[in-house]
N, C-alpha and C positions, 0 to 999 in steps of 0.2 A: 783569817785565823787558822792556825794549823790544827789538824785533827790528829789526836794521838791514837795510834792503832793498838788494839789489844795484843799482848804478848802471850803466845801459847807455847807450851813445852811438850815435846815428846817425853813420855815417862822416863825412858832410859837416860835422856839428856838431863832431866831434872834431878834424878837420883845421883848422877855423876857430879853435877854442879854442886849439890849439897855437901859433897866431900871436899870442896875447895876450902881453903882457909877463909875466914870471915872477911878480911880485908880484900882479898882477891874477888870474892863474891860481890862486894860493894862496888868495886871498880867496874866489873863486868855489867852489873845491873845498871850503872850509870850509862855505860856505852849502849846497852839495849834500849834505855829510855831515849837517848838521842836518836837511835834508829827508829823507834816507834813514833817519834815526832817528825820523821822525814829526813833527818840528817844522817851524818856518818861520823862517828867518833874517830879521833886521831889514831886509836889503837885498832881500828877495824880496817880490813882491806878486802877487796873482792877476791874470791877463790877462783883461780883459773881452772878452766876445764869443766866447770859445773853449771855453766849457763849464767845468764845475767841474774842479778838479784840474790846471789848467794855470797855471804860475807863471813869472814873469820875474824874474831877478836883474838888478838895475840897479846898475851899479857905476861911479861916477865915479872915475877913476884918472889922476893926473898930467895933468890937463887934457883927458883923453879920456873917452869914455863907452863902456862895454862892456856887452853884454847877453847873457844866457844864458837860454833858454826850456826848461823841463822840465815833464814830465807825471807825475803820481803815481797816476793811476787807469787805467793801461793795463797789463794783465798784472800780474805779481808785482814787476817791477822799477820803479825810478824811471828814466824815459827822458829823456835830454837830446836835445831836438829841434833846437835851433838855437843858434848862437853867432855874434855879430857885433860889430864896432865901430860904434857909432852915429855917423854922419857928419853928420846933419841939424843945421842951425843954427836950426831952428824949434822951440825949446822941448824938453820932455821926451817928447813923444808919439812912440811907436814908429812908424816910417814904414810906410805901407800895404803896400808891396811886401814888407817883412819879415813882416808879419802874414799876408799871402797865402801866403808861403813856409811859414810855420809851419802854417797850415791844411792845405796840401797834404801836408806831411810827416806831420802827425798822421793824416790820412786814410789815407795809404799804410802807416803803421806799424800802424794798427788792422787793416787788411786783411791785412798780413803775419802778424800774431799770431793770426789767427782759427784 
């Protein structure tokens, strides 16, 4: 039997996520549920350069692009680290400032959970 891990949110990620359109939130929550049960949703992919266990949900929704970054190897919970609407017009690559923010939040979360 699979054990569903609790999903915990960094406050800033939760606030940003709440600004997503309702339909986008529902799709992302479904993807997080799959991850909490030990799977990986089709719209989730590993984030390169951030170590193993860090994934990004990439959701095109009504002409916009939404991203949610979560980590599965920090403590017992699945941690949602960052949520944002991608504004870049330069392809699918996640902007550097968003990656830097994720790195900083991961570092602080690991320190907090020690």
